FIPABA-372876 format. One record per residue (C-alpha): residue number from 1; residue in one letter; chain; x, y, z. Coordinates in steps of 0.001 Angstrom, whole numbers, padded with zeros to 6 digits. Layout:
BEGIN
(NUM,A,A,(X,Y,Z))
...
This chain:
BEGIN
(1,M,A,(000000,000000,000000))
(2,L,A,(001493,003363,-001063))
(3,L,A,(000585,006689,000587))
(4,R,A,(001830,009829,-001088))
(5,A,A,(002136,012870,001198))
(6,A,A,(003995,016184,001271))
(7,K,A,(007537,016253,-000066))
(8,G,A,(010251,015766,002441))
(9,Q,A,(008713,012840,004254))
(10,R,A,(010466,009520,004336))
(11,S,A,(009063,006238,003107))
(12,V,A,(007720,003822,005686))
(13,R,A,(007248,000086,004999))
(14,F,A,(004554,-001992,006677))
(15,D,A,(003784,-005738,006405))
(16,T,A,(002176,-005962,002989))
(17,C,A,(002226,-002315,001944))
(18,R,A,(004551,000632,001672))
(19,I,A,(004005,004344,002306))
(20,R,A,(006021,006459,-000130))
(21,T,A,(006286,010226,-000284))
(22,G,A,(005602,012354,-003298))
(23,R,A,(004354,015790,-004238))
(24,Q,A,(000673,015975,-005221))
(25,P,A,(-001378,019028,-006189))
(26,G,A,(-003124,020433,-003154))
(27,N,A,(-001129,018164,-000859))
(28,H,A,(-003906,015558,-000989))
(29,L,A,(-003251,012058,000268))
(30,V,A,(-003608,009385,-002430))
(31,L,A,(-004038,005753,-001407))
(32,W,A,(-002724,003098,-003752))
(33,L,A,(-003946,-000438,-003011))
(34,P,A,(-002291,-003426,-004656))
(35,F,A,(-005557,-005339,-004813))
(36,M,A,(-007038,-002640,-007057))
(37,R,A,(-005251,-004356,-009933))
(38,I,A,(-007185,-007578,-009350))
(39,R,A,(-010633,-006035,-008937))
(40,P,A,(-012028,-007747,-012085))
(41,L,A,(-010936,-011134,-010758))
(42,L,A,(-012516,-010433,-007364))
(43,A,A,(-015770,-009391,-009060))
(44,I,A,(-015889,-012645,-011037))
(45,V,A,(-015259,-014761,-007927))
(46,L,A,(-017964,-012883,-005977))
(47,A,A,(-020502,-013281,-008791))
(48,F,A,(-019763,-017020,-008987))
(49,C,A,(-020253,-017454,-005216))
(50,L,A,(-023572,-015575,-005290))
(51,T,A,(-024769,-017721,-008203))
(52,V,A,(-023926,-020972,-006411))
(53,V,A,(-025602,-019860,-003170))
(54,T,A,(-028760,-018748,-004999))
(55,A,A,(-029004,-021968,-007007))
(56,C,A,(-028549,-024144,-003954))
(57,S,A,(-031067,-022228,-001861))
(58,G,A,(-034064,-023541,-003891))
(59,G,A,(-036751,-021097,-002753))
(60,S,A,(-039649,-023222,-004027))
(61,G,A,(-038501,-026677,-002937))
(62,A,A,(-040491,-029109,-000841))
(63,V,A,(-040294,-028826,002929))
(64,D,A,(-040493,-031213,005866))
(65,R,A,(-043343,-030156,008156))
(66,S,A,(-042914,-032948,010697))
(67,S,A,(-040935,-030790,013154))
(68,L,A,(-042632,-027444,012424))
(69,T,A,(-045249,-025784,014619))
(70,Y,A,(-048083,-023490,013599))
(71,D,A,(-046008,-020433,014506))
(72,D,A,(-043193,-021711,012271))
(73,I,A,(-045511,-021982,009243))
(74,V,A,(-048022,-019124,009561))
(75,N,A,(-047421,-016211,007167))
(76,T,A,(-044262,-017824,005737))
(77,G,A,(-045683,-019486,002614))
(78,Q,A,(-044485,-022930,003716))
(79,A,A,(-048081,-024154,003924))
(80,N,A,(-048200,-023854,000133))
(81,S,A,(-045317,-026320,-000247))
(82,C,A,(-045607,-030099,-000107))
(83,A,A,(-043896,-032334,002406))
(84,D,A,(-040910,-034328,001196))
(85,L,A,(-039069,-037572,001889))
(86,P,A,(-035331,-038202,002239))
(87,D,A,(-033419,-039156,-000897))
(88,T,A,(-032729,-042535,000698))
(89,S,A,(-036443,-043472,000567))
(90,R,A,(-036144,-046051,-002207))
(91,G,A,(-038472,-048741,-000898))
(92,S,A,(-041624,-050285,-002329))
(93,I,A,(-045053,-051214,-001012))
(94,D,A,(-046546,-054581,-001909))
(95,L,A,(-050222,-054453,-002862))
(96,K,A,(-052646,-057366,-003082))
(97,A,A,(-054840,-057770,-006140))
(98,G,A,(-058444,-057089,-005247))
(99,G,A,(-057501,-055249,-002073))
(100,N,A,(-059013,-051905,-001147))
(101,Y,A,(-056553,-049053,-000705))
(102,E,A,(-056706,-045282,-000484))
(103,L,A,(-054292,-042530,-001458))
(104,R,A,(-054652,-039684,001032))
(105,E,A,(-053023,-036331,001826))
(106,I,A,(-052013,-035921,-001814))
(107,C,A,(-050276,-032578,-002330))
(108,M,A,(-049393,-031085,-005720))
(109,H,A,(-047323,-027893,-005584))
(110,P,A,(-046818,-026042,-008916))
(111,V,A,(-043219,-024912,-009331))
(112,Q,A,(-043109,-023965,-013031))
(113,V,A,(-045896,-023016,-015426))
(114,Y,A,(-045578,-022835,-019207))
(115,V,A,(-048081,-021387,-021679))
(116,K,A,(-048195,-022427,-025318))
(117,G,A,(-047907,-019343,-027507))
(118,E,A,(-048368,-018735,-031200))
(119,P,A,(-045058,-018745,-033113))
(120,T,A,(-043899,-015619,-034911))
(121,N,A,(-043131,-017720,-037986))
(122,K,A,(-046000,-019744,-039432))
(123,R,A,(-043558,-022492,-040399))
(124,Q,A,(-042671,-023089,-036754))
(125,E,A,(-044694,-025063,-034263))
(126,A,A,(-046199,-023470,-031175))
(127,Q,A,(-043944,-023829,-028132))
(128,F,A,(-044445,-023536,-024401))
(129,V,A,(-043136,-020307,-022864))
(130,E,A,(-042354,-020166,-019152))
(131,G,A,(-044403,-017702,-017138))
(132,K,A,(-044148,-016235,-013655))
(133,I,A,(-046708,-017433,-011109))
(134,L,A,(-048472,-014366,-009710))
(135,T,A,(-050591,-016351,-007243))
(136,R,A,(-048369,-016398,-004172))
(137,F,A,(-049371,-018747,-001348))
(138,T,A,(-052581,-020438,-002576))
(139,S,A,(-051530,-022366,-005671))
(140,S,A,(-051161,-025925,-004304))
(141,L,A,(-053675,-028749,-004200))
(142,D,A,(-053695,-030428,-000790))
(143,Q,A,(-055444,-033156,001210))
(144,V,A,(-056640,-034778,-002023))
(145,F,A,(-057830,-038350,-001531))
(146,G,A,(-059329,-041213,-003506))
(147,D,A,(-059533,-044964,-003982))
(148,L,A,(-056691,-047060,-005364))
(149,D,A,(-057805,-050291,-007026))
(150,V,A,(-055348,-053113,-007679))
(151,S,A,(-056040,-055646,-010421))
(152,S,A,(-054196,-057827,-012879))
(153,D,A,(-054219,-054890,-015318))
(154,G,A,(-052390,-052578,-012911))
(155,L,A,(-053253,-049710,-010544))
(156,T,A,(-056214,-047343,-010905))
(157,F,A,(-056636,-044212,-008794))
(158,K,A,(-060007,-042408,-008660))
(159,E,A,(-060046,-038992,-007005))
(160,K,A,(-062926,-038335,-004610))
(161,G,A,(-062284,-034974,-002939))
(162,G,A,(-060011,-032604,-001042))
(163,I,A,(-058713,-029134,-001833))
(164,D,A,(-058681,-030171,-005474))
(165,F,A,(-058734,-026889,-007407))
(166,Q,A,(-056955,-023537,-007214))
(167,P,A,(-057319,-020450,-009460))
(168,I,A,(-053869,-019358,-010662))
(169,T,A,(-052640,-016488,-012830))
(170,V,A,(-049276,-016440,-014617))
(171,L,A,(-047443,-013536,-016239))
(172,L,A,(-045820,-014084,-019631))
(173,P,A,(-042605,-012318,-020718))
(174,G,A,(-044589,-009997,-023007))
(175,G,A,(-046759,-008759,-020138))
(176,E,A,(-049868,-010845,-020853))
(177,E,A,(-051588,-012469,-017885))
(178,V,A,(-053072,-015946,-018365))
(179,P,A,(-055541,-017251,-015751))
(180,F,A,(-056467,-020918,-015328))
(181,T,A,(-057915,-023287,-012748))
(182,F,A,(-055380,-025872,-011613))
(183,S,A,(-057379,-028957,-010671))
(184,S,A,(-057449,-032676,-009978))
(185,K,A,(-061247,-033056,-009957))
(186,D,A,(-062600,-036401,-011140))
(187,L,A,(-059077,-037633,-011833))
(188,V,A,(-058832,-041232,-013021))
(189,A,A,(-055176,-042253,-013336))
(190,K,A,(-053738,-045660,-014185))
(191,A,A,(-050310,-047269,-013921))
(192,K,A,(-048774,-050603,-014776))
(193,G,A,(-047644,-053047,-012133))
(194,S,A,(-049115,-054339,-008900))
(195,D,A,(-046844,-052568,-006375))
(196,L,A,(-046181,-048958,-005422))
(197,T,A,(-042531,-048364,-006275))
(198,T,A,(-040166,-045559,-007237))
(199,S,A,(-040964,-046220,-010898))
(200,T,A,(-044762,-045994,-010596))
(201,D,A,(-046206,-043464,-013023))
(202,L,A,(-049931,-042760,-012734))
(203,R,A,(-051413,-041119,-015837))
(204,G,A,(-054947,-039960,-016450))
(205,D,A,(-057439,-037203,-017252))
(206,Y,A,(-059183,-034773,-014926))
(207,R,A,(-061774,-032003,-015126))
(208,T,A,(-060857,-028308,-014998))
(209,P,A,(-063682,-026066,-013741))
(210,S,A,(-064335,-022640,-015177))
(211,Y,A,(-062059,-019923,-013799))
(212,R,A,(-065098,-017672,-013220))
(213,T,A,(-068499,-018435,-011720))
(214,S,A,(-071894,-017551,-013164))
(215,N,A,(-072297,-014276,-011256))
(216,F,A,(-068809,-012888,-011976))
(217,L,A,(-069023,-009529,-013824))
(218,D,A,(-066555,-008841,-016604))
(219,P,A,(-065156,-005304,-017174))
(220,K,A,(-068332,-004438,-019141))
(221,A,A,(-070675,-005680,-016380))
(222,R,A,(-071684,-008834,-018253))
(223,A,A,(-072213,-012170,-016512))
(224,M,A,(-074111,-015428,-016865))
(225,T,A,(-076795,-014979,-014202))
(226,T,A,(-076487,-011267,-013398))
(227,G,A,(-075392,-007987,-014957))
(228,V,A,(-076315,-006848,-018459))
(229,E,A,(-076458,-008842,-021675))
(230,Y,A,(-075193,-006170,-024042))
(231,A,A,(-072578,-003523,-023506))
(232,Q,A,(-072405,-002213,-027072))
(233,G,A,(-074794,000117,-028847))
(234,L,A,(-077005,-002287,-030811))
(235,V,A,(-078764,000512,-032695))
(236,A,A,(-075492,001644,-034215))
(237,L,A,(-074775,-001929,-035327))
(238,G,A,(-077979,-002074,-037338))
(239,G,A,(-078956,-005459,-035929))
(240,E,A,(-075738,-007176,-037045))
(241,D,A,(-074603,-008289,-033618))
(242,E,A,(-073952,-011983,-034201))
(243,E,A,(-070201,-011514,-033852))
(244,L,A,(-070742,-010176,-030323))
(245,D,A,(-072788,-013136,-029099))
(246,R,A,(-069700,-015000,-027916))
(247,E,A,(-068732,-012221,-025521))
(248,N,A,(-072237,-011117,-024556))
(249,Y,A,(-073749,-014536,-023781))
(250,K,A,(-071666,-016121,-021017))
(251,Q,A,(-071317,-019906,-020683))
(252,Y,A,(-069969,-022131,-017939))
(253,I,A,(-067389,-024241,-019778))
(254,D,A,(-065343,-027015,-018192))
(255,G,A,(-062105,-028298,-019658))
(256,T,A,(-060162,-031542,-019602))
(257,G,A,(-056555,-031904,-018523))
(258,N,A,(-054022,-034716,-018474))
(259,V,A,(-051580,-035386,-015639))
(260,S,A,(-048665,-037700,-014932))
(261,L,A,(-047861,-038493,-011286))
(262,S,A,(-044301,-039836,-011201))
(263,I,A,(-043343,-041407,-007867))
(264,T,A,(-039612,-041290,-007124))
(265,K,A,(-039489,-041861,-003345))
(266,V,A,(-041346,-044440,-001247))
(267,D,A,(-041243,-045090,002516))
(268,S,A,(-042506,-048641,002973))
(269,E,A,(-042871,-048230,006767))
(270,T,A,(-045102,-045146,006809))
(271,G,A,(-046751,-045585,003395))
(272,E,A,(-045601,-042142,002273))
(273,F,A,(-044512,-041391,-001268))
(274,A,A,(-043122,-038341,-003063))
(275,G,A,(-042151,-037361,-006576))
(276,V,A,(-043023,-034924,-009322))
(277,F,A,(-046027,-034280,-011545))
(278,T,A,(-046601,-032858,-015017))
(279,A,A,(-050018,-031639,-016135))
(280,I,A,(-051303,-030092,-019360))
(281,Q,A,(-054692,-028401,-019326))
(282,P,A,(-056603,-025526,-020976))
(283,S,A,(-056584,-021972,-019685))
(284,D,A,(-059577,-019764,-018889))
(285,T,A,(-061999,-018899,-021736))
(286,D,A,(-063655,-015884,-020072))
(287,M,A,(-066843,-017957,-019985))
(288,G,A,(-066737,-018677,-023703))
(289,G,A,(-065542,-015251,-024786))
(290,K,A,(-062148,-016390,-026086))
(291,D,A,(-060261,-019499,-027121))
(292,P,A,(-058273,-021338,-024457))
(293,V,A,(-054530,-021982,-024670))
(294,D,A,(-052634,-024993,-023390))
(295,V,A,(-050960,-024613,-019999))
(296,K,A,(-048246,-026965,-018745))
(297,I,A,(-047709,-027246,-014984))
(298,T,A,(-044819,-029072,-013298))
(299,G,A,(-044084,-029382,-009601))
(300,D,A,(-043714,-031451,-006437))
(301,L,A,(-045868,-034409,-005414))
(302,Y,A,(-046528,-035986,-002021))
(303,G,A,(-049053,-038467,-000638))
(304,R,A,(-049750,-041394,001646))
(305,L,A,(-051049,-044922,001012))
(306,E,A,(-053521,-046361,003500))
(307,G,A,(-055619,-049497,003646))
(308,A,A,(-059323,-048869,003178))
């Protein structure tokens, strides 16, 4: 380290730096640091460390609620996450053909949402574009339950109830917001095999309710069972209002989605299982006012197997 002061002063050496005299305008003290030469290298190392720490933090990962109290969870957003199992949970659960079983406490936590958009080039196929989930702490399905039938053809799960739908809105890179109802209603999923293992993959279709109910008013005060029927001046249209029927006459339209429940962890002692899911379903149609787009949801899965 070099410190330039008024002329006539002697140089003083310290451990890793040296103070040297020299004449400067205004007799200002100028501090020369050797590490200033390696500032770019320090900046690169710091950026790398921050990247590693951020990637390893995993803000949306599954959590273990077994040791948490109500005060630990309230107002933290952890209630929106699914429980998890250790990576060493690689067991299997033997099931008897004809036996009655139930899958309970099923939790499906969306982590990433993609929306299929129209390509800019007509020669290209439409691709899924990742969006940002705007719905903060109420996007997960939880406490879903249903019957699991075991036969010679494999496993069949039939959903019966639970917190099995959540309205979610995602923001696309261009600024467009896409609402949809994430659901597992009336899910019927099947898988091959007669045991519940880390390679079990339940696939099936489910029903997606309408994002809006019959008495929801749109920005022009139109609804299915309330509000006004027409918001435009029909006299000025001269009776040619057929093209407005789709927006003026609201309809309650359900959709159909497809989901894959991939089990990757199984605890044979407690009957718990965990994994990931992938679902593709339609978006909201504004009660028939616009065409839906395909939405792809991926996230964490958790559940428990119990004997009926």
